[in-house]
Structures are given as C-alpha cells and as structure tokens.
PAKE-339493 format. One record per residue: x negated, y, z of N, C-alpha, C, O in turn; residue in three letters; residue number from 1. Coordinates in steps of 0.2 Angstrom, whole numbers, padded with zeros to 4 digits, always signed. Example, Ala and Ser with C-alpha at 12.3 -4.5 7.8 and 13.67 -1.06 7.14 Angstrom:
// PAKE-339493
<nugu <-0066; -0028; +0039>; <-0062; -0022; +0039>; <-0066; -0016; +0039>; <-0071; -0017; +0042>; 'ALA'; 1>,
<nugu <-0064; -0011; +0035>; <-0068; -0005; +0036>; <-0064; +0000; +0039>; <-0067; +0006; +0040>; 'SER'; 2>,
This chain:
// PAKE-339493
<nugu <+0044; -0231; -0182>; <+0050; -0232; -0181>; <+0056; -0228; -0183>; <+0056; -0223; -0180>; 'MET'; 1>,
<nugu <+0059; -0228; -0188>; <+0065; -0224; -0191>; <+0070; -0222; -0185>; <+0071; -0226; -0180>; 'SER'; 2>,
<nugu <+0074; -0218; -0185>; <+0080; -0216; -0182>; <+0084; -0221; -0182>; <+0087; -0224; -0177>; 'ASN'; 3>,
<nugu <+0086; -0224; -0188>; <+0091; -0229; -0190>; <+0089; -0235; -0185>; <+0094; -0238; -0183>; 'GLU'; 4>,
<nugu <+0083; -0237; -0185>; <+0081; -0244; -0181>; <+0081; -0242; -0174>; <+0084; -0246; -0170>; 'SER'; 5>,
<nugu <+0080; -0235; -0171>; <+0080; -0235; -0164>; <+0088; -0236; -0162>; <+0090; -0240; -0158>; 'ILE'; 6>,
<nugu <+0092; -0232; -0166>; <+0099; -0232; -0165>; <+0102; -0239; -0165>; <+0106; -0241; -0160>; 'PHE'; 7>,
<nugu <+0100; -0244; -0170>; <+0102; -0249; -0170>; <+0099; -0255; -0165>; <+0103; -0259; -0163>; 'ARG'; 8>,
<nugu <+0093; -0254; -0162>; <+0091; -0257; -0157>; <+0093; -0257; -0151>; <+0093; -0261; -0147>; 'SER'; 9>,
<nugu <+0096; -0250; -0150>; <+0099; -0248; -0143>; <+0107; -0251; -0144>; <+0109; -0252; -0138>; 'ALA'; 10>,
<nugu <+0110; -0252; -0149>; <+0116; -0254; -0150>; <+0116; -0261; -0149>; <+0120; -0264; -0146>; 'ILE'; 11>,
<nugu <+0111; -0265; -0152>; <+0111; -0272; -0152>; <+0108; -0274; -0146>; <+0109; -0280; -0145>; 'LEU'; 12>,
<nugu <+0104; -0270; -0142>; <+0100; -0273; -0136>; <+0104; -0270; -0131>; <+0103; -0272; -0125>; 'GLY'; 13>,
<nugu <+0110; -0266; -0131>; <+0113; -0263; -0125>; <+0117; -0267; -0123>; <+0120; -0272; -0126>; 'GLY'; 14>,
<nugu <+0119; -0266; -0116>; <+0124; -0270; -0112>; <+0131; -0267; -0113>; <+0131; -0261; -0112>; 'ALA'; 15>,
<nugu <+0135; -0270; -0115>; <+0142; -0267; -0116>; <+0147; -0271; -0111>; <+0147; -0277; -0112>; 'PHE'; 16>,
<nugu <+0151; -0267; -0107>; <+0157; -0270; -0104>; <+0163; -0268; -0107>; <+0163; -0263; -0111>; 'THR'; 17>,
<nugu <+0168; -0272; -0107>; <+0175; -0270; -0109>; <+0180; -0272; -0104>; <+0181; -0278; -0101>; 'TYR'; 18>,
<nugu <+0184; -0266; -0102>; <+0189; -0266; -0098>; <+0196; -0268; -0101>; <+0197; -0264; -0105>; 'THR'; 19>,
<nugu <+0200; -0272; -0100>; <+0207; -0272; -0103>; <+0210; -0268; -0099>; <+0210; -0267; -0093>; 'ALA'; 20>,
<nugu <+0215; -0264; -0103>; <+0219; -0259; -0100>; <+0227; -0261; -0104>; <+0228; -0263; -0110>; 'ARG'; 21>,
<nugu <+0232; -0259; -0100>; <+0238; -0261; -0103>; <+0240; -0254; -0108>; <+0240; -0248; -0106>; 'PRO'; 22>,
<nugu <+0242; -0256; -0114>; <+0244; -0251; -0118>; <+0251; -0249; -0117>; <+0256; -0253; -0116>; 'ASP'; 23>,
<nugu <+0252; -0242; -0117>; <+0259; -0241; -0116>; <+0264; -0242; -0122>; <+0263; -0241; -0127>; 'PRO'; 24>,
<nugu <+0270; -0246; -0120>; <+0274; -0247; -0125>; <+0280; -0243; -0124>; <+0283; -0241; -0118>; 'VAL'; 25>,
<nugu <+0282; -0241; -0131>; <+0289; -0236; -0130>; <+0294; -0240; -0127>; <+0293; -0246; -0126>; 'PRO'; 26>,
<nugu <+0299; -0236; -0125>; <+0304; -0239; -0122>; <+0308; -0243; -0127>; <+0310; -0249; -0125>; 'GLY'; 27>,
<nugu <+0309; -0241; -0133>; <+0313; -0244; -0138>; <+0310; -0251; -0140>; <+0313; -0256; -0143>; 'ASP'; 28>,
<nugu <+0304; -0252; -0139>; <+0301; -0260; -0140>; <+0300; -0264; -0133>; <+0298; -0269; -0133>; 'LEU'; 29>,
<nugu <+0302; -0261; -0128>; <+0303; -0265; -0122>; <+0309; -0269; -0122>; <+0315; -0267; -0123>; 'ARG'; 30>,
<nugu <+0307; -0276; -0120>; <+0313; -0281; -0121>; <+0319; -0279; -0117>; <+0324; -0282; -0118>; 'MET'; 31>,
<nugu <+0318; -0276; -0112>; <+0322; -0275; -0106>; <+0327; -0269; -0109>; <+0333; -0269; -0108>; 'SER'; 32>,
<nugu <+0324; -0264; -0112>; <+0327; -0260; -0115>; <+0332; -0262; -0121>; <+0338; -0260; -0122>; 'TRP'; 33>,
<nugu <+0328; -0265; -0126>; <+0332; -0269; -0132>; <+0338; -0272; -0129>; <+0343; -0269; -0129>; 'GLY'; 34>,
<nugu <+0338; -0278; -0124>; <+0343; -0282; -0122>; <+0349; -0277; -0119>; <+0355; -0278; -0120>; 'MET'; 35>,
<nugu <+0346; -0271; -0115>; <+0352; -0267; -0111>; <+0356; -0264; -0116>; <+0362; -0263; -0115>; 'ALA'; 36>,
<nugu <+0352; -0261; -0122>; <+0356; -0258; -0127>; <+0361; -0261; -0132>; <+0365; -0259; -0135>; 'THR'; 37>,
<nugu <+0358; -0268; -0132>; <+0362; -0273; -0136>; <+0367; -0275; -0133>; <+0372; -0275; -0136>; 'LEU'; 38>,
<nugu <+0368; -0276; -0125>; <+0373; -0278; -0121>; <+0378; -0272; -0121>; <+0384; -0273; -0123>; 'VAL'; 39>,
<nugu <+0375; -0266; -0120>; <+0380; -0260; -0121>; <+0383; -0259; -0126>; <+0389; -0257; -0125>; 'LEU'; 40>,
<nugu <+0381; -0260; -0133>; <+0383; -0258; -0139>; <+0388; -0264; -0139>; <+0394; -0262; -0141>; 'THR'; 41>,
<nugu <+0388; -0270; -0138>; <+0393; -0276; -0138>; <+0399; -0274; -0134>; <+0404; -0276; -0135>; 'LEU'; 42>,
<nugu <+0397; -0272; -0127>; <+0403; -0270; -0122>; <+0408; -0265; -0125>; <+0414; -0265; -0124>; 'PHE'; 43>,
<nugu <+0404; -0260; -0128>; <+0409; -0255; -0130>; <+0412; -0256; -0137>; <+0416; -0252; -0140>; 'TYR'; 44>,
<nugu <+0409; -0261; -0141>; <+0412; -0263; -0148>; <+0419; -0266; -0147>; <+0420; -0269; -0142>; 'SER'; 45>,
<nugu <+0423; -0265; -0153>; <+0429; -0268; -0152>; <+0429; -0276; -0152>; <+0425; -0279; -0156>; 'ARG'; 46>,
<nugu <+0433; -0279; -0148>; <+0433; -0286; -0146>; <+0426; -0288; -0142>; <+0425; -0294; -0141>; 'GLY'; 47>,
<nugu <+0422; -0283; -0141>; <+0415; -0285; -0137>; <+0411; -0289; -0143>; <+0407; -0293; -0141>; 'LYS'; 48>,
<nugu <+0412; -0288; -0148>; <+0408; -0291; -0153>; <+0406; -0287; -0159>; <+0409; -0282; -0160>; 'LYS'; 49>,
<nugu <+0401; -0289; -0163>; <+0399; -0285; -0169>; <+0395; -0289; -0174>; <+0393; -0295; -0173>; 'SER'; 50>,
<nugu <+0395; -0287; -0180>; <+0390; -0290; -0185>; <+0384; -0287; -0184>; <+0382; -0282; -0181>; 'ASN'; 51>,
<nugu <+0380; -0290; -0189>; <+0371; -0288; -0188>; <+0372; -0281; -0191>; <+0368; -0277; -0189>; 'PHE'; 52>,
<nugu <+0376; -0280; -0196>; <+0374; -0273; -0199>; <+0375; -0267; -0194>; <+0371; -0262; -0193>; 'GLN'; 53>,
<nugu <+0381; -0268; -0190>; <+0383; -0263; -0185>; <+0378; -0262; -0180>; <+0376; -0256; -0178>; 'LYS'; 54>,
<nugu <+0375; -0269; -0178>; <+0370; -0268; -0172>; <+0364; -0265; -0175>; <+0361; -0261; -0172>; 'LEU'; 55>,
<nugu <+0362; -0266; -0181>; <+0355; -0264; -0184>; <+0356; -0256; -0184>; <+0352; -0252; -0182>; 'GLN'; 56>,
<nugu <+0361; -0254; -0187>; <+0363; -0246; -0188>; <+0362; -0244; -0181>; <+0358; -0239; -0181>; 'PHE'; 57>,
<nugu <+0365; -0245; -0175>; <+0367; -0242; -0169>; <+0360; -0244; -0165>; <+0359; -0241; -0160>; 'LEU'; 58>,
<nugu <+0357; -0248; -0167>; <+0350; -0249; -0163>; <+0345; -0245; -0166>; <+0341; -0242; -0162>; 'ALA'; 59>,
<nugu <+0344; -0243; -0172>; <+0341; -0238; -0174>; <+0344; -0230; -0172>; <+0340; -0226; -0170>; 'HIS'; 60>,
<nugu <+0349; -0229; -0173>; <+0352; -0223; -0171>; <+0351; -0222; -0163>; <+0351; -0216; -0161>; 'ALA'; 61>,
<nugu <+0351; -0226; -0159>; <+0351; -0225; -0152>; <+0345; -0223; -0149>; <+0344; -0220; -0144>; 'VAL'; 62>,
<nugu <+0340; -0225; -0153>; <+0333; -0223; -0151>; <+0331; -0216; -0149>; <+0328; -0214; -0144>; 'ARG'; 63>,
<nugu <+0334; -0211; -0154>; <+0331; -0205; -0153>; <+0338; -0200; -0154>; <+0343; -0201; -0157>; 'LEU'; 64>,
<nugu <+0336; -0194; -0150>; <+0342; -0189; -0150>; <+0345; -0187; -0157>; <+0351; -0186; -0158>; 'PRO'; 65>,
<nugu <+0340; -0187; -0161>; <+0341; -0184; -0169>; <+0345; -0190; -0173>; <+0349; -0189; -0177>; 'GLU'; 66>,
<nugu <+0344; -0196; -0171>; <+0348; -0202; -0174>; <+0354; -0202; -0170>; <+0359; -0203; -0173>; 'GLY'; 67>,
<nugu <+0355; -0201; -0164>; <+0362; -0200; -0161>; <+0366; -0195; -0163>; <+0372; -0196; -0164>; 'ARG'; 68>,
<nugu <+0363; -0189; -0165>; <+0367; -0184; -0168>; <+0368; -0185; -0174>; <+0374; -0182; -0176>; 'GLU'; 69>,
<nugu <+0365; -0188; -0179>; <+0366; -0189; -0186>; <+0372; -0193; -0187>; <+0377; -0191; -0190>; 'GLU'; 70>,
<nugu <+0373; -0199; -0182>; <+0379; -0203; -0182>; <+0385; -0200; -0180>; <+0391; -0201; -0183>; 'VAL'; 71>,
<nugu <+0384; -0195; -0176>; <+0390; -0190; -0173>; <+0392; -0186; -0179>; <+0398; -0186; -0180>; 'ARG'; 72>,
<nugu <+0388; -0184; -0182>; <+0389; -0179; -0188>; <+0392; -0184; -0193>; <+0398; -0182; -0196>; 'GLY'; 73>,
<nugu <+0390; -0190; -0194>; <+0392; -0194; -0200>; <+0401; -0196; -0198>; <+0405; -0197; -0203>; 'PHE'; 74>,
<nugu <+0402; -0197; -0192>; <+0408; -0199; -0190>; <+0413; -0194; -0190>; <+0419; -0196; -0190>; 'LEU'; 75>,
<nugu <+0410; -0188; -0189>; <+0414; -0181; -0189>; <+0415; -0178; -0196>; <+0418; -0173; -0197>; 'ALA'; 76>,
<nugu <+0411; -0182; -0201>; <+0413; -0179; -0208>; <+0407; -0174; -0210>; <+0408; -0170; -0215>; 'GLY'; 77>,
<nugu <+0402; -0173; -0207>; <+0398; -0168; -0208>; <+0391; -0171; -0212>; <+0387; -0166; -0214>; 'GLU'; 78>,
<nugu <+0390; -0177; -0213>; <+0387; -0181; -0217>; <+0390; -0186; -0220>; <+0395; -0189; -0218>; 'TYR'; 79>,
<nugu <+0386; -0187; -0227>; <+0389; -0193; -0231>; <+0384; -0199; -0229>; <+0379; -0199; -0226>; 'ARG'; 80>,
<nugu <+0388; -0205; -0231>; <+0383; -0210; -0229>; <+0376; -0211; -0233>; <+0371; -0214; -0230>; 'PRO'; 81>,
<nugu <+0376; -0207; -0239>; <+0369; -0207; -0241>; <+0364; -0203; -0237>; <+0358; -0203; -0238>; 'THR'; 82>,
<nugu <+0367; -0199; -0232>; <+0363; -0194; -0228>; <+0361; -0196; -0221>; <+0358; -0193; -0217>; 'GLU'; 83>,
<nugu <+0363; -0202; -0220>; <+0362; -0205; -0213>; <+0357; -0210; -0214>; <+0357; -0214; -0219>; 'VAL'; 84>,
<nugu <+0352; -0210; -0209>; <+0346; -0214; -0208>; <+0348; -0221; -0207>; <+0352; -0222; -0203>; 'SER'; 85>,
<nugu <+0346; -0226; -0211>; <+0347; -0234; -0210>; <+0340; -0237; -0210>; <+0336; -0237; -0214>; 'VAL'; 86>,
<nugu <+0340; -0241; -0205>; <+0333; -0245; -0204>; <+0335; -0252; -0199>; <+0339; -0252; -0195>; 'ARG'; 87>,
<nugu <+0331; -0256; -0203>; <+0333; -0263; -0200>; <+0327; -0263; -0193>; <+0321; -0262; -0194>; 'VAL'; 88>,
<nugu <+0329; -0264; -0188>; <+0325; -0264; -0181>; <+0322; -0270; -0179>; <+0326; -0273; -0175>; 'GLU'; 89>,
<nugu <+0317; -0272; -0181>; <+0315; -0279; -0179>; <+0314; -0281; -0171>; <+0314; -0286; -0169>; 'PRO'; 90>,
<nugu <+0314; -0276; -0166>; <+0315; -0276; -0160>; <+0323; -0278; -0159>; <+0325; -0280; -0153>; 'SER'; 91>,
<nugu <+0327; -0278; -0163>; <+0334; -0280; -0161>; <+0335; -0287; -0162>; <+0338; -0290; -0158>; 'LEU'; 92>,
<nugu <+0331; -0290; -0167>; <+0331; -0297; -0169>; <+0329; -0301; -0162>; <+0332; -0306; -0160>; 'ASN'; 93>,
<nugu <+0323; -0298; -0159>; <+0320; -0301; -0154>; <+0325; -0301; -0148>; <+0327; -0306; -0145>; 'ARG'; 94>,
<nugu <+0328; -0295; -0147>; <+0332; -0294; -0141>; <+0338; -0299; -0141>; <+0341; -0301; -0136>; 'ALA'; 95>,
<nugu <+0342; -0300; -0148>; <+0347; -0305; -0149>; <+0345; -0312; -0147>; <+0349; -0316; -0145>; 'VAL'; 96>,
<nugu <+0338; -0313; -0149>; <+0336; -0320; -0149>; <+0334; -0322; -0141>; <+0335; -0328; -0139>; 'ALA'; 97>,
<nugu <+0332; -0317; -0137>; <+0331; -0316; -0130>; <+0338; -0317; -0127>; <+0338; -0322; -0123>; 'LEU'; 98>,
<nugu <+0342; -0313; -0128>; <+0349; -0313; -0126>; <+0353; -0319; -0126>; <+0356; -0320; -0122>; 'ALA'; 99>,
<nugu <+0352; -0322; -0132>; <+0355; -0328; -0133>; <+0353; -0334; -0129>; <+0357; -0338; -0127>; 'HIS'; 100>,
<nugu <+0346; -0333; -0129>; <+0342; -0339; -0124>; <+0345; -0338; -0116>; <+0345; -0342; -0112>; 'GLY'; 101>,
<nugu <+0347; -0332; -0114>; <+0349; -0330; -0108>; <+0356; -0331; -0106>; <+0358; -0330; -0101>; 'LEU'; 102>,
<nugu <+0361; -0334; -0112>; <+0367; -0334; -0113>; <+0371; -0328; -0112>; <+0377; -0328; -0111>; 'LYS'; 103>,
<nugu <+0368; -0322; -0113>; <+0372; -0315; -0113>; <+0375; -0315; -0119>; <+0381; -0312; -0118>; 'LEU'; 104>,
<nugu <+0373; -0317; -0124>; <+0378; -0315; -0131>; <+0378; -0323; -0134>; <+0374; -0328; -0132>; 'VAL'; 105>,
<nugu <+0383; -0323; -0138>; <+0385; -0330; -0142>; <+0385; -0328; -0149>; <+0388; -0323; -0151>; 'LYS'; 106>,
<nugu <+0380; -0331; -0153>; <+0380; -0330; -0161>; <+0385; -0335; -0165>; <+0385; -0341; -0164>; 'ILE'; 107>,
<nugu <+0390; -0331; -0168>; <+0395; -0335; -0172>; <+0394; -0335; -0179>; <+0395; -0330; -0183>; 'ASP'; 108>,
<nugu <+0392; -0341; -0181>; <+0391; -0343; -0189>; <+0386; -0339; -0192>; <+0386; -0337; -0198>; 'LYS'; 109>,
<nugu <+0381; -0336; -0187>; <+0375; -0333; -0189>; <+0377; -0325; -0192>; <+0372; -0322; -0194>; 'GLY'; 110>,
<nugu <+0382; -0323; -0191>; <+0385; -0317; -0195>; <+0388; -0311; -0189>; <+0388; -0305; -0190>; 'THR'; 111>,
<nugu <+0389; -0314; -0183>; <+0392; -0310; -0177>; <+0391; -0312; -0172>; <+0391; -0318; -0170>; 'SER'; 112>,
<nugu <+0389; -0307; -0168>; <+0387; -0308; -0160>; <+0392; -0305; -0156>; <+0396; -0300; -0157>; 'ILE'; 113>,
<nugu <+0393; -0310; -0151>; <+0398; -0307; -0147>; <+0396; -0308; -0139>; <+0392; -0313; -0137>; 'SER'; 114>,
<nugu <+0398; -0304; -0135>; <+0396; -0304; -0128>; <+0399; -0309; -0123>; <+0405; -0310; -0123>; 'LEU'; 115>,
<nugu <+0396; -0314; -0119>; <+0398; -0319; -0115>; <+0399; -0315; -0109>; <+0397; -0309; -0108>; 'THR'; 116>,
<nugu <+0403; -0319; -0104>; <+0406; -0317; -0098>; <+0399; -0315; -0094>; <+0399; -0311; -0090>; 'GLU'; 117>,
<nugu <+0394; -0318; -0095>; <+0387; -0316; -0092>; <+0385; -0309; -0094>; <+0384; -0305; -0089>; 'GLN'; 118>,
<nugu <+0385; -0308; -0101>; <+0384; -0302; -0104>; <+0387; -0297; -0101>; <+0385; -0292; -0099>; 'GLY'; 119>,
<nugu <+0394; -0298; -0100>; <+0399; -0292; -0098>; <+0396; -0291; -0091>; <+0396; -0285; -0089>; 'GLU'; 120>,
<nugu <+0394; -0295; -0087>; <+0393; -0293; -0080>; <+0386; -0289; -0080>; <+0385; -0285; -0076>; 'LYS'; 121>,
<nugu <+0381; -0291; -0084>; <+0375; -0288; -0085>; <+0378; -0280; -0087>; <+0374; -0275; -0085>; 'MET'; 122>,
<nugu <+0383; -0279; -0091>; <+0384; -0272; -0095>; <+0387; -0268; -0089>; <+0385; -0262; -0088>; 'ALA'; 123>,
<nugu <+0391; -0272; -0085>; <+0394; -0268; -0079>; <+0389; -0266; -0074>; <+0389; -0261; -0071>; 'GLN'; 124>,
<nugu <+0384; -0270; -0073>; <+0379; -0269; -0068>; <+0376; -0263; -0072>; <+0376; -0258; -0069>; 'ALA'; 125>,
<nugu <+0373; -0262; -0078>; <+0369; -0256; -0080>; <+0373; -0250; -0080>; <+0370; -0245; -0078>; 'ILE'; 126>,
<nugu <+0380; -0250; -0081>; <+0384; -0245; -0079>; <+0386; -0242; -0072>; <+0388; -0236; -0071>; 'LEU'; 127>,
<nugu <+0386; -0247; -0068>; <+0386; -0246; -0061>; <+0380; -0242; -0059>; <+0381; -0238; -0054>; 'GLU'; 128>,
<nugu <+0374; -0244; -0061>; <+0368; -0241; -0058>; <+0369; -0233; -0061>; <+0366; -0229; -0057>; 'GLN'; 129>,
<nugu <+0372; -0232; -0066>; <+0373; -0225; -0067>; <+0367; -0220; -0070>; <+0367; -0215; -0074>; 'GLY'; 130>,
<nugu <+0361; -0221; -0066>; <+0355; -0217; -0068>; <+0351; -0218; -0073>; <+0347; -0214; -0076>; 'ASP'; 131>,
<nugu <+0352; -0224; -0075>; <+0348; -0227; -0081>; <+0351; -0228; -0088>; <+0357; -0231; -0088>; 'SER'; 132>,
<nugu <+0349; -0226; -0093>; <+0351; -0227; -0100>; <+0358; -0222; -0101>; <+0362; -0224; -0104>; 'LEU'; 133>,
<nugu <+0358; -0216; -0097>; <+0363; -0212; -0097>; <+0365; -0210; -0106>; <+0370; -0212; -0109>; 'LYS'; 134>,
<nugu <+0360; -0206; -0109>; <+0361; -0203; -0115>; <+0364; -0210; -0119>; <+0368; -0210; -0123>; 'GLU'; 135>,
<nugu <+0361; -0215; -0119>; <+0362; -0221; -0124>; <+0369; -0224; -0122>; <+0373; -0226; -0127>; 'GLU'; 136>,
<nugu <+0372; -0224; -0116>; <+0378; -0227; -0114>; <+0383; -0221; -0115>; <+0388; -0223; -0117>; 'THR'; 137>,
<nugu <+0382; -0215; -0116>; <+0386; -0210; -0118>; <+0388; -0211; -0125>; <+0394; -0210; -0127>; 'GLU'; 138>,
<nugu <+0382; -0211; -0129>; <+0382; -0212; -0135>; <+0386; -0218; -0138>; <+0390; -0217; -0143>; 'PHE'; 139>,
<nugu <+0384; -0224; -0135>; <+0388; -0230; -0137>; <+0395; -0230; -0135>; <+0399; -0233; -0138>; 'LEU'; 140>,
<nugu <+0396; -0227; -0130>; <+0403; -0227; -0128>; <+0407; -0223; -0133>; <+0413; -0224; -0134>; 'ARG'; 141>,
<nugu <+0405; -0218; -0135>; <+0408; -0214; -0140>; <+0408; -0216; -0147>; <+0413; -0215; -0151>; 'GLU'; 142>,
<nugu <+0402; -0219; -0148>; <+0403; -0220; -0156>; <+0404; -0228; -0158>; <+0406; -0229; -0164>; 'VAL'; 143>,
<nugu <+0402; -0233; -0154>; <+0401; -0241; -0155>; <+0409; -0243; -0157>; <+0410; -0247; -0161>; 'ALA'; 144>,
<nugu <+0414; -0239; -0153>; <+0421; -0243; -0156>; <+0423; -0239; -0162>; <+0428; -0242; -0165>; 'PRO'; 145>,
<nugu <+0421; -0234; -0165>; <+0423; -0231; -0171>; <+0420; -0233; -0177>; <+0422; -0231; -0182>; 'ARG'; 146>,
<nugu <+0414; -0237; -0176>; <+0410; -0239; -0181>; <+0414; -0246; -0184>; <+0414; -0251; -0181>; 'MET'; 147>,
<nugu <+0417; -0245; -0190>; <+0420; -0251; -0193>; <+0416; -0254; -0198>; <+0411; -0252; -0201>; 'THR'; 148>,
<nugu <+0420; -0260; -0200>; <+0416; -0264; -0206>; <+0416; -0260; -0212>; <+0412; -0261; -0216>; 'ASP'; 149>,
<nugu <+0421; -0256; -0213>; <+0421; -0252; -0219>; <+0416; -0246; -0220>; <+0414; -0245; -0225>; 'ALA'; 150>,
<nugu <+0415; -0243; -0214>; <+0411; -0237; -0213>; <+0403; -0241; -0214>; <+0398; -0239; -0217>; 'LEU'; 151>,
<nugu <+0403; -0246; -0212>; <+0395; -0249; -0212>; <+0395; -0252; -0219>; <+0389; -0252; -0222>; 'MET'; 152>,
<nugu <+0399; -0254; -0223>; <+0399; -0256; -0229>; <+0396; -0250; -0233>; <+0392; -0251; -0236>; 'LYS'; 153>,
<nugu <+0399; -0243; -0232>; <+0398; -0238; -0236>; <+0391; -0236; -0235>; <+0388; -0233; -0240>; 'ARG'; 154>,
<nugu <+0388; -0236; -0229>; <+0381; -0234; -0225>; <+0376; -0239; -0228>; <+0371; -0237; -0229>; 'VAL'; 155>,
<nugu <+0377; -0245; -0228>; <+0371; -0250; -0231>; <+0372; -0251; -0238>; <+0367; -0252; -0241>; 'TRP'; 156>,
<nugu <+0377; -0251; -0241>; <+0378; -0253; -0249>; <+0377; -0246; -0252>; <+0375; -0247; -0258>; 'ARG'; 157>,
<nugu <+0377; -0240; -0249>; <+0377; -0235; -0252>; <+0380; -0233; -0258>; <+0377; -0230; -0262>; 'LEU'; 158>,
<nugu <+0387; -0235; -0259>; <+0391; -0234; -0264>; <+0392; -0227; -0267>; <+0395; -0226; -0272>; 'GLU'; 159>,
<nugu <+0391; -0223; -0262>; <+0393; -0216; -0264>; <+0387; -0213; -0268>; <+0388; -0207; -0270>; 'ASP'; 160>,
<nugu <+0382; -0217; -0269>; <+0377; -0214; -0274>; <+0379; -0215; -0282>; <+0377; -0212; -0287>; 'LEU'; 161>,
<nugu <+0384; -0219; -0282>; <+0386; -0220; -0290>; <+0392; -0214; -0291>; <+0394; -0214; -0297>; 'ILE'; 162>,
C-alpha cells in the first residue's frame, strides 16, 4: 500500500466533527453600529437630513481614524477632492433599510434620508450614554454640518481632475 492510499483511507475512513463558532464581525459591519452612525450622521446634518452621496461619504470616512483625519484635512483645505478616499459602503444601504423599517428614518423620493422623531430620540439616547461611539460622535458633530451638496459634487464627480 502506498503512502497516498494510507493517507486517503485515513481521511475517508476517519471521524470528523465540526463545531460551529461565531466569526468575529468588525464593528462597522454590525447593524447596531451602522444604524447608530447613520442616526448620528443625520442628527448632526443640516435639517437632520442628507442625500445618499453625503451619507456614503461619511459612512466610509467615520470607520477609521485615517478616514476621519482625511475628511478634516479636506475641509481645512489641506487635500483636494481628488485626494480624498471615496467608497460606497454596502453596510450603509442595509442600515438605511433597517432604520427605515424601524421608523427611525424617512426616505424622501428615493434621494434624501431624514431623521424621524423616533430617530432623534435614538440619537439623543446614544449621546446621553456618552461612553460609546465617542470618536464617531465627535467627528460627525464637527464634520456633518459642514458637508454641503457642492462639496459632495466635487468629491464624487472628480471635476478637479480636468
């Protein structure tokens, strides 16, 4: 019997057991984190509403310290729109859908998301807790009101490349 057949018979004839273990999920992929940052983004946005471009941009930026500093630098004039990282966050779409189902947000004409009274209460509860989402809250409080539609057009359309 060759070594290959010994190995093969051991594998085919052996007893295997499988124990399911939870996979760690990064914070930015957890729906509780996604809905909390969505609600806070809208809470600090002008009129407590925003378009999808701004939400996508901030959802990507808020995830990492580097992204937060990049946006702060962009608003301070240190970076051009072409130098800022832009990405569509699939988790944001899921968070919007779930928040809409829970009546935390309202979707207007498929282009704008606004915070409902229930969503405002949730944002206030997150802020009152104080010890969770500290960095995210500080960033969104500082940046969300300053992100205008004109800035978002420059970032997403990359008109500065021409």
